[in-house]
N, C-alpha and C positions, 0 to 999 in steps of 0.2 A: 480459609484456605491454608493448607500445609505448604511449605518449602517447596516439595518435590512437585506437587501438582502444579505451582507457580512456575518453576522452571521448565517442566513439561511443556506448559501452555507458550512459554516465551520461545523455546525449542521451536515449537511448530508454527508460531507466527513468524520467525526468522526464516524457517525453511519454506513456508509459504512465499514470503517476501522474495527469497532468493529465486524460487521456480518463476515468480511473476518478472523477475528482472531478466532472467534467460529468455521469456517470452518476449519482452519489450525488445530484447537485443534481436531475435530472429525478424521481429518487424522492421526494424532498423536496417538488416542486413537485407531483407526483402527488398526495401527501398532502394539500396545501393545498387543490386542487382537487377533493378527494373521490373519488379513483379514476377519474379519466376518460381518463388517459394507458395505466394498466396496472391489470390486476385485483389484488387483493392476493397472489394465489398467484404470478402474474408479477413484481410487486415483490419478493417474497421470493426468488424465483428468480434475478432480476437481481441482488439484493443479496449474495446469497451467491457468485455468479459473479463480481461485482465484488471481493468482497474476496479472491477467489482471484487475481485479476488485480493487485490492491494487494499481496498476498503475493510475487507472481513480481517487481514493481516493486522492492520491498525487498530480495529476494534478490539481484537484479541490483547494486542500490546496494552490497549487502555485499560481494558478489564482487569489485567494484571496489576497496572499501574495505580487503579484505584483500590484494589485489595491491599496491595503494599502500603500505600499511605495511611489507610485506615487502621494498619496494624501497627504503626509507629508510635512509640511512646513518648519519647523526650522531644523537646521543641527543635533541636538540632536534626533529629531523624526526620520528623514531618516537615521541616524546611527543606532538606534535600529531596524528600519523596515528593514535595509538593512542587518542586521545580521540574521534577522528571515526569509528574502529571499533567503541568502546564505544556511541557513539549510534546507530550502524546495529544494533548487537546488540538495543539495548533497543527498537529500531523494530520489529525483526524479532520480539520478543516481544509487544509492541502487537499487529502484524498478525496473528499467530497467534491472541491472544486474540479480536480481532475476528471472525476468521473463525469459530472456534469459536461465538462468541454468535449469528453470522448462521447457523450450522448449527442450534444450538438454536431459532432463531426459526422456521427453515423446518422444522423437525421438527414444532415445535409449532402450526405455522401462525398465528402471530401478528406482526404487523408492529410493531415498537417503535421508539423514537427511534433505537437504535443501528444500525437498517437504513437510516435516512435521513440519518445524519452520517457525515462522513468525519473522523472523529478524529484522524488521522493528520498532517493538514494542520497 
């Protein structure tokens, strides 16, 4: 993958993440004003779908990180890229856990703090 495509993918991932953060903010604000923007069911659905979007963003970043790691030639560059790759893998694990919690909350129809927070920030 060429450098320009890599940068475009990273920009896309960042923009998706920023949009997801604004959606999380709107759910938090909805809780503050006592459900005037969304009903609890709508907030749960939005939260769950937002977690899917966050997972997609993390997967894009992971893809870029893997490609970057594979392109490195020196041991020092591999080491630094490997650290970033490890960070992306841990972020992927966190995003999967967040999605699972959002799924449980949606299934149980309970809006909790996990639905109104963007803990990956």
